[in-house]
N, C-alpha and C positions, 0 to 999 in steps of 0.2 A: 152611868158611872156612879159608884158609891161616893157619897158626899163627904169629903174630909175637910181639913182646915184650909182656909184661903183668906188672904188679907184683902180688905176692901180697897178699891182703887183710891189713889191719892186724892185728897180732898180738893186740890186744885185741878187735878187731872181728870177726875171722873165727872159724873153728872152733878148738876146743882141739886139743892135740897128738894126743889119742886119737881125736877125731873126724876130724882130718885124715888120720891113718893109716888109719882105717876107710874113708874116702872113697877114698883112693888105692888101697887093696886092692880095693875094689869096681870102680873104673874099670879097674884092671889085669886083673881077672878077666873083665870084660865086654868088654874092649878097646874101650871107648868110653863115652859118656855116656848116661844115661837122660833127664836134663833138659838141654836145650841152654843154652848161655850166651846172653846178650843183648848185642848190640853196636850201635853206630851208626857210619856211615862218617864219616871226617874229611875235611877239604878236601885233604889231601895224598895221599888214596887209601888210607890206612891205616884201621884200625878201632879205636875206643875201646871197651873192655869196660865195660859199664854194670853188669852183674850176672854174676858167675862168675869173678872173678880167681883164686880158690883153685883152681878146676878147670883154668884155663889154666896155673897154676903146676905143678900135678900132671902135666899133659900134658908140659910142658917137662922135668920131672924124669924121667918115664918114657922120653922120647926120649933124654936123656943116659945113662940106665941101659941103653938098647938093649933095653927090655922088648919081648916079642912084641907085634906090632900096628903100625898106622900112626898115629904120634903127630904127624905133620906137619900134619894138618887136624883141626878140631874142629867139632862140630855147633853151629850158632849161629842164633839168630833175629835178623834184621837190621831195625833200626828206622831208616830213612833220615830225615835232617833232624830228628832228635830234639832238641827244645829242652832247655835246662838243667832247666826245671821237669818235663819228661817224664822226665828221668833220675832226679830225686828221687822222682817218683811210683813208678817201677819199683822202686827200692831199698826204699822204704818198704813197698810192697805185698809184696815178697818177704821182707823181714826183720823188719818190725814187725807186720804183720797176716797174713802169708802162711805157706806151709808150711815155710819154713826160717828160723825166727826167730834173730836174733842174741842173744847173751847180753845181760843187762840193761845192763851198763856200755857195751857197744858200741852198743846202741840209743840210750842217753842221749848218748853222744859224737856220734853222727850228728845227733840231734835238736838238740843244743846248737849244733852247727856251722851247721845250717840257720837256727836262730833268731838266734844271736849274730853269726855271720860272714856268712852268705848273706842275712841280714836278711829272712827269711820271717816272716810273722806266724803266730801260733798258728792262726788261722783257715785260712790257706793250708796249713799242715802237716796240719791236721785234714781238709781236703778231699782231700789225697793218701791219707790213711788211711781214708777212706770214711765220714766223719760226725763228729758232735760227742760221741759217747759216750765217747771216750777223752781228752777235754780234760784232766780232772784228772790222769790218768796221765801224759800228755805234759808238762804243766806241772811235775809233781813230778819227772819224770826230768830235765828241763832244769835245775831248781833243784838237784836232788841231785848232778848231774854237776858243777855249779859249786862246790858245797860240798865235794865230795870232792877235786876237783883243787886247790882253793885251800887246804884245811885239812888233809886227810889224807895225800895223796900226798907233799907236801913234808916232812911229819913222818916218813914212812916212809923217804924218800930221805936225810934228815939222819941217821937211825939206821942207814943202810946196809942196810935191809931191802928185799926185792923188793916191788914194788907188788902188793897183794892186792885184785884187782878183785872178788872174791867179797864183799867188805865193802860193796859198793855198796848192797845192800838196806837196810843200816843207815841210810844217808843218805836213801833214799827214805822210810823210816819217820820219819826226823827231820822231814820236811816237815809231818807231821801233828801233831807235838808241839813244834815250834820255839817257838811263843808261850809254852807252859808252861815250857820250859827257860829262856827269857829272864826270865819272871816269877820263877823260882826263883833268879835272879842268876847264871846260867851262860851261856857263849858257845859258838859253834860250834867254836872252837879247842879248848875243853875237851872237847866231845863227841867231836871227832876223836881226842883223846888217849885218851879212855875206850875208843873202838873199837880203837885201836892196842894198848892194854894188855890187850885181851880181857876187859874188865870187862862187856861187853854180849853175851857168848856164852851161849846161842844168840841169834841176831840178833832173834828175835821179842820178846825181853825189852826191846828199845828202847821198845816201847809202854808198858812199866811205869815208865819213868823219871819221869814227872810224879808218880806216886804215891810212888815211892821218895824223890824229893827233897823231898816235902812231909811225910814221916814221919821224925822225927829219928833213931829207932833204925834204920829201914831205910836211911836215908842214911848212917849211921855204918857199917853193915855193907857198904854199897856201896863206900865208900872204903877200908875195911879189906880187903875181899875182892872181891866182884863182885856183879852184879845177881842172880845165882842165889841167893846167900845173902840178899840184901836182900828178895827176894820171899817168902822163908820167914817173915820178920817180918810182911809184909803179909797173908800167908795165915793167920796165927794169929787165931782168933775171940776176941772180947772175953770176959772171964771170965764174964759173965752170959748169953752167947749160947748158944742151943740148936742152932746150926748144926752144931757139931762132932759132935753125936750123931746127926744126921740121916743117913739112908741116901743113897747116890748116886742111887737112883731117886727119893726124895722131893725131893732138891735139884734134880734135872733137871726134874721135873714142876713144881716151884714156879717155876723160872726160865722155863720155857716159858709158864706162865700169866702171869707178870709181863711177858714180852715181848709176848704177845698183847694185853695191856691198854694198851700204849703207844699214845698218840694221835699224830697227825701233828705238832703243835707240839713234842712231846717229841723226836720223831725229828729234826726240823729243828734243834732246839737242840743236840742231840748232834752233828749234821753240821756245824754252824757252829763248835763248840768240840771238835775231835777230841782235844784234850789234856786234857779234863776227866776227873776221877777216874772218873765213871760210864762214859764212853765207853771209857776205857782198860781198865777192869775187864771190860767186855763183850768188847772185842777180845782181851784176854788169855784169857778163857774160850773164845772162838772158836778161838784158836790151839791150846789144849789139846784141845778137842773134835775139831778137824780132824786133829790128829796121832793121836789115839786112833782116829778113824774110818778113817784110812789104815792104821793097824796092824791093825785088825779087818777091813780089806778092804771096808768099806762106802762109802768115799769114795776116788775115784781122784784122783791128783795130776796133773790135766790141765793 
């Protein structure tokens, strides 16, 4: 396809600078693409890029730099007469469930646009993604994007700080504990401030907030310092407890036995109240075990 004008992908929605540079270096070295872009013909005879704007931008840069190779044409798959819904399906397949996933904030931005601006239903979006298994994830991403853009990004802008899209996962976690935060008398604005002040680093400590806010001493440490100091209070066993003297093997075995003894109503109750102390304790334990497993090489970060 003859190479025309194409806008680069959104700075938050496309590749990071390092990934962009790596992709450009690979295209320069191979003097072409491994994966063709996807386009659809317009009524004026030009083509609209559905998937691959970053690669088009790289081709244009290489042409301007007069790099060795022919950068006037680009390999493309042409979808004639592609309806708008077909465009959404291609982008979602490529970047939400496909081999080249967008970063979380970029996924959420696109999903929110489909839902809030394009007026697609959650069911329609799920159809594009290949089924209902991702419903909770998609709903959380849409809600998290709304919370982050309405409460966190204006806070960062007012402080003259660059937008930190890596904080998005904190707002995804917020969706699981929002009722507990509200019950404790706090708001999303306050949560955004805590994220901005780095009180919730590392971000998996967001899950511990309901327990922190319900414990007076932990809450005091949270506002004096951060969540890391607060969970130290929660991790202290009661004076009459024997847990502190138990070995790691004993604790792990006891926890495994307890989990196997859970019945279906117990699991459903925790699923319905993800902000409960029991659920949050289990998820905190899961985070620590996962991190340890990755360090030991027994769990891959897929």
